[in-house]
N, C-alpha and C positions, 0 to 999 in steps of 0.2 A: 406603766414601765415595763413588764414581760412584754406585753405586748407592743410596744414602740422598740424594744430590742431584737425583737423577735424580727420583725418588720426592716428595721435595719441590717441585719444579717443576709435578708433574703435580697433585697435592693443590693448590696455589697457584692451577693452572688451573682445577680444577674448582671451586673456591671461590669465583673469579671467575665463570665460567658459572653457578653456583647463585646467585647473587647479584644476576647479570642476570636470571635466569630471574622470581625472588621479585621485583623490580622491574616486571616486565612485567605480570606478576599484580596486584602494588599499583596500576599504572596503570591497567590493567582495572577496577579497584573505582572508582578516583576517575571515569573516562569513565562509568560506571554511573548515579554520584552525579548529575553533572553532567548528563548526556543525559536522565535520569528527571525530574529538578529543571525542565528546561526542556520536555521533553514534557508534563509534568504542568501547567504555566504555560499551555503552548501550548494544549492542551485547555482550561483553566479559562477564558482570554481568548476562544475560540473560540465558547464554548457561549452564553456571553452576545451575541457577536458575530450568530449564529444566532438566538438567541429575540428578538432586536430587530427580525432581518430579518423573520423568520418573522412577527412581530406587525405590523409594516409593509406585510406582503405581505399578510395576512390584513385589514386594514383599510383596504386603497386604495379597493375597490371602493365602498364604504360611503361612503367622505368623497369621491367625487366626483373632478373633474378634478385637484384638489389632493393627493388620495391617490395617483392615480395617477402622476402627475409625479413626486412625492417620492421615489416607489420607482423608477420607472424611472431617474431621475437619481441616484438612490443604486448602484443597480447598475452605471450606467456611471463612476461615479466612483471605484467600490472595481476594478474590470475594469482600468481606464485607469491608475489609481496602481500596480498589480500590474503591469502591460505597465510599464511606465516604469521602476521600480524593476528589474525582469528586464533589459531591455532596455539601460538605460543602465549598469549596476553591476557586476552578476552576469548574462552568458546562462546559464551553467550551472546556475542555479537551476530554470530552465523545467521544468516537466512534475515529475516525482518527484524525479529525479535518481537514481534507483537506478543508472541507464546510467553516469552520472559518476562514482560510486562505485566499480564494475567498473573503468572508465578508470583510475582513480586507482592502484587496485590493481596493475594493469599499467603504471603509470608512463608512461602516454600520454594522460593529462587532469590539470590540474593541480587542486588543493585552496587553493582561497585563502580560509580559514577566517575572515578576518577581515572579507571581503566577503561569504561565503555565508550565515554567521550573523545577520547584522542583515537581508538582504536575503530571503534564504529565510522568516523568521520574520514579518516585516511583510506583504511581498507575498502570501503563504500566508492571512493573516488578511485582507487585502482580498480574494482571490480565492475562499477559501471564503465568506468572507461574503456576496458576491453572490448566490450562489445556483448558482453552475457545478456540475455535477455531477463532482465532485473529492474524495479524501479525504485525511485530515489524515496518512495513513501514510507517504504519499511526504515531506510536509516533515519530519516526525520522522525518519526514517529517513537524510535526507541533513545534516538537525542534527545526528544523534548521531553519524555518520561525521564531519563538521566536527568535533566535540567531540572525536573520539578525535585529529584529526590536531594539534588545539591544545593537547591534552594532550601530547603526544608534542613537540611544538615548546618548548612553557613548560619543560619538565623537560629539555629538551636532550637528548633520545634518538636514540642513532642512528640511520641510515635503516632498517635492518636491521628496526627495531622498528615501522616506518609500517603495513604488512600487518598484522599482528595486531590493531593498537590501533585502526585505522579499521575495521575489522571488527569489533572489540567493540562500537565505536560505532555502526555500522549494525544490527547486533543489538540493544542498546539500544533505537535508535531504533523498533524494530518494537514489540518488546514495550512500549515507554512509548505506543503508538497505541491496544493492543489489547489490555492486561493479558495478553500471549501470550508467556511467557517462552520458552517450549520452541519456539515457532513462530521466535520471530526468531534460536535457535541452528540451528535447521535450516533455516532463509532463508539462511543465509549458509553453509554447509555444502553445502545441495543447489543453489540457483540462483547462488551465487557461487563453484561448485568451480574454473573455470577461472581464478580470478583470486586466488582464498582459498589462502595458503601452510600448505598441512595439516600440522601436527604435535601433541602432545600437549599442550604448552604456548600452541599457539596457540588451539587449541580449548577449553583450561582456560580460558584469558582473554575468548571468545566468552561463554562461559558464566558466568562473574564478572561481565561486565559486563552481561548482559540479566538475570541474575536480582538485581543490583543495582538497575538500573532499573526493573527491576519493583516492589520492593519500596517503591520512593520514590515511585512511580505510586499504588499501594496505599493507602498512608498519608495520601497530601495527596488524592487524587480519591476512590477507590474499590476496593475488594478484589473488589466481585462482577464477574462475567461482562459484556461490554458487548451482549451480545445477552441479554434477560431473556426464555427462553421456556423451555416445558416440555421435562423431562428424559426422554427416550423410553427404554423398552427396546428391547432389539434385535428388528429384523422377524424375523418368520419365516423359515428359512432355503429355505423355497419359492418366497419371493419376491426372492432375491438376483437372479434374472434380470432383474427391472423394472430394477434400478441399472444392471445391463450396457446394457440399454437409454437409460437415461440418462444414463449415460458416451457413448455412442455420439453422442448427439443434440449433448452438450455439445462432444465432437470437433469437429464440426462447425463449431457458435457460436463456439468460440475460435479455430477458423482462419478464418472471416468476421470476426471481431473486428479480430483483428491483421493483415488484410490492409488492413481499412477504414480501421483507424487510421495505418498509415505512409500510405496513399493523403490521408487527409486532412491530417495533418501538411506532406506536399509540397503541397498544393494550397495550404492557408493561408498556412503560412510560407516557400514559394519562389514557387510560380506568381503567387500572389496579394499576399502581402506587404502588407498594407496598413498605413499609419502608425497609429501609437499610438491617435489619438483615434476615427479611423475605426472600429480594430477593438474598441475599447471601448464606441462609439456602436453598432454594429450589433449585439454580443455581449449588449449590457446591456439593449437593446431586447428582444430575443428573451427572455433568461433572465425577465427581469421581466415580462415579458406570459404569459409560461408560469405562472410561478411564482404569479400573482395569479389564476389562473383555474384552474388545477391543481397545489395546493402540493406534492403526492406524488411528480412529475415532474422535481423540482429537488432539490438539495442531494446530500448523500452519501449518503444514503436508510436511515439508522438509522430513521426513525421511518414511512419507508414497509415496513421490515423486520417491526415492531412491528405494523402496521397488516394487512399478509400475514398474519402469524400468529395474528392473532385472526379471521381469516376475513370481514375487512372488506371485501373487493372480489367481485365475480363473477366469474366465471370468464371472461369477453368481456374484463371490464376488465383481468384480470390479464396479458393479451396485450395489449390496447392499452398498457397500462403499461410493460411490459416491451419492447416494438418504440420506443415512443417514449424511454424511456430509455437503451435500447442507442443510438439515433442520437445524443441530446444526451451523453449520457457521453463519446461521439468528438467529437464538436464542442468538446465543453470543453475536453477535454486539447489540442486541436489548435491553440487560440487561443494558447497557449506559455506562460500563466501559470502559477504555480507549483501542483503538487496531484499526490496520487495516484491509480492506477486502483483501488487495492484495494477500497476501499468500496465505490464503483460497479458492480465486480464482481460483489462479494459481493451485493449488492443485487439485480441480474440473475439470479444463483445462486438465490437464494431465489423471485424470481417466477417463473422458468420450471418449479423443482421444485415448486414447489406448484402451478403449472398441469399440471405431468404427474402430480404424487401424484392432483390431483381426478380428471382422464380415468382414470387407471388406478385408481384406486377404486371408479368409476363400471362399468367392465369389468370388474375382478377384486375386488369388496366382499368375498372370503373370504382374499384376500391381504394387503390394505392395509386397516388399522384406523387409523392415523394418517398423513395426510398429509404433516405435518409432517417427518417423517423425510425424505421426498424436498427439502425444503428446506433442510435441513443438506447433504446430500449435493451440492445444486446449488452449496451454496457452494463446499463442496471442488471440485467437478469443473470449475467454471468457472477458479477459479485455475489449475487442473493443466493446462488444455487452453490456456489464455494464457500463462502464465509458465514453463510446460513445468518444474513443480515438485511431482508429485505428495504429494510426503510433507510438505511445507510446508502444502500445502492442506488437507491431512487434520487435519494438527496444528491449521491456525489456525480451523479449522469445530469442532473438538473445544473446543479452549480458551475459544472464543468462546462457545459455547452450553453450556457444562460438559456434553456428551452424549458420556461417555466409553464408554460401552456401543453406539455405532454404528459403532465402528472399523471392524467386518467389512464392513459394506457400503459405509463409506467409502472402504475400499481396493480394494473392487470396482469401486468409481464412477473414483475418480482414476485407477486404473489403465488401465481401460477410455479413458478420457478422453485420456490424455496419450500411451498408445503409437499410437492410432488418428488421432489429430491427427497425430502427427512421421510416421507413414507418410503420409498427406495430404500432406505436407509443410512442416508448421508448425514456425516454429523460436519459440526462447524470446522474447518480446516484449523483453525490457530487451537481449539481442545483437542484436538488429536495431536497437533504438534505439541503441546503440552504434557500431554500423557504420555508422548512416545520418549519426552526430554526426561520426566521424573522417572518412567521406566526403564531407560538406561542408565541414569544416575545412581538407580537400586540397586541393577544388577552388578555395577562395579564396584560396589562395598562389600 
């Protein structure tokens, strides 16, 4: 009887544990549905906002002083509203928000989803709509993670479920931004590995959340890869050394980018600390003026990537565009408005990759038949050297372009970029941003 009683208790325990695991996976499915719908709606609205901005900037010069005035005032208003919403209601929505998610997973940063969801959504539309060099993936990742927290609270789940559900939301958010579900999964496992509590069911949860979100976005928006480009065959093995050289270049680029980004953040947000209106005025004038004269130097960069891949720019202009967008992307993020760095980084990767490919083709015509392969490698490499997440960079580049035969050269490039930038002392940008946030919070107490 004692033995039977003990068996009965064990069976009851396992039944409760299995029910708990099933609830976790069901909740991850709901997170994917909601995060996918939010991400799809965000992309849909943002596309109209950006089309209107591009039309306004394009017509500004032909409409004289009225056109100029309208474009500049619109940019100033958008940036000012975004800054106001962030500073007054939810400071944690500044920037991409990935570091805030990592902090929340470690229980050192709050997740106030009731504030973050509306502020991040609307403030991001204003900031990205102004023409700042920011990406939609930062907002969708933070929105997705906060959807995970919302589902956890609504269904009154225990605090032990916070980590896997928030992580599932983050994966779903990245998947919804780029039609890249596998990248969403790898991003959480690789980039957030110090914060994500890894076990079989937590991994299953992020897989379900990411896949469900991607399904919703593909059903509502488009199933096509985000970047429409030629699908290349794998380059000749004798050309692989060029991808090592490209990785070395990007290890230096990633190191410089990370250092300048932190320096710029400290300068604008600590030393300068301009009032909202002054910051909006200065930033709006700069971005609108640049956008009117050189449309390719503002925005997330998807239009630029298409033109670069179509060989629309000369070699010298590729170099100028790379340098200009490099500086403006750092400046845009440093303003403190919501927005991600993925898209601007990927654009920089394509620009430098095409530049490198063009030079390589000139000197080694027998090795390089398609310079576009270096653009794909550049996307993966710059992500690898700044975020220090080579697997995520590789998967993201492959999923966004559907170039699955490029895996070998991408491994070579991303591994080289990640290893050498780490040897130089470079740290993952989101780790540095979280440490900076915690240090600032401590200094204010």
